[in-house]
C-alpha positions, 0 to 999 in steps of 0.5 A: 401960667397954662397949668402944667403943675396942676396938671402934674398934681392931678396925675401924682393925687390919681395915680398909684403913689397918691400917698407918696411925696409930690416936689415940684422943681423950677428949673429954669430958677435955680443955678446948676450948681444949686440944682444939682446939689437940691435934686440929687443932694450933696456931702458935707464939704462938698462946696462952700457952705455944704456943711452937712450932708443933705438928701436930694429930691430924687432920694426924699421923694421915695416912689413919688413923683418930681415934677421938673418944670421948664426943663428945657432950660437946663445946661447941657451938663445937667441934661447929661447927667440927668440922662444918665440918671434916668438911664440907671436909675441911680444919683450920686450925691454931689461930693460923693463916689456912692451911687444910689438907688432912686424910686421916683416918678418924674414928670417934665414940663417946659412952655418951649418947642423941645423939637425944635430945641432939638434940632437947634442943638440946644437940648440933647436928643438922647434925652429927648427921647428917653422923656419924650414917652407920653406927650400932653399938650396944654393950650392956653386958658383963652383956647380952654375956655370949658376949662374956666367953670371947672377951675373957677369951682376948684380955687373957689373951694381951695380958697374959701375959709371955713365956714364960708358960703361963696358962690358965683352968679352966672353973670359973673361966669359968663364975664370970665368965659369972656376974658382972654386971660393972658396971664392964663390959670394963675392970673384965674386964680388970682381974678377969684382970690 
């Protein structure tokens, strides 16, 4: 709710990859077996229900961006597989032996302290070393009061129906700025709706 995906989208659409695809993936909401198929793809017959070959997001996002949210929730085996992909820039679909080249930017995000998880041996240190090239901290919205005005205007513009003229009066903006926002940006967006 702090705006991790929104920031990832801004990074993507402000870069030379803006004309390519952006795919968000919530690693904590997909079981490992499905996550592997989702991001790497699978071969027909690789498992029950695999009735056709399927490209994974790493292939589909060709030269685009994949946003792996809640990456701290990946299993150790998935972390190991992802580390190999990052090192070799190749993927293998589930049930295949052939390696496929990939060209994709990967943005990782989590609400957990990865350094602490590495110390607790719950997150691979070599994967942490590989992905920790540029780190951005997103504090909760209550610590970023100056962002509220910008976000309110953004959400109004995003949600506005054609032909409508919606604005926010200063008194309402003051109330929104003074509120603590326990639900962060997600709560603010719902309030604007």
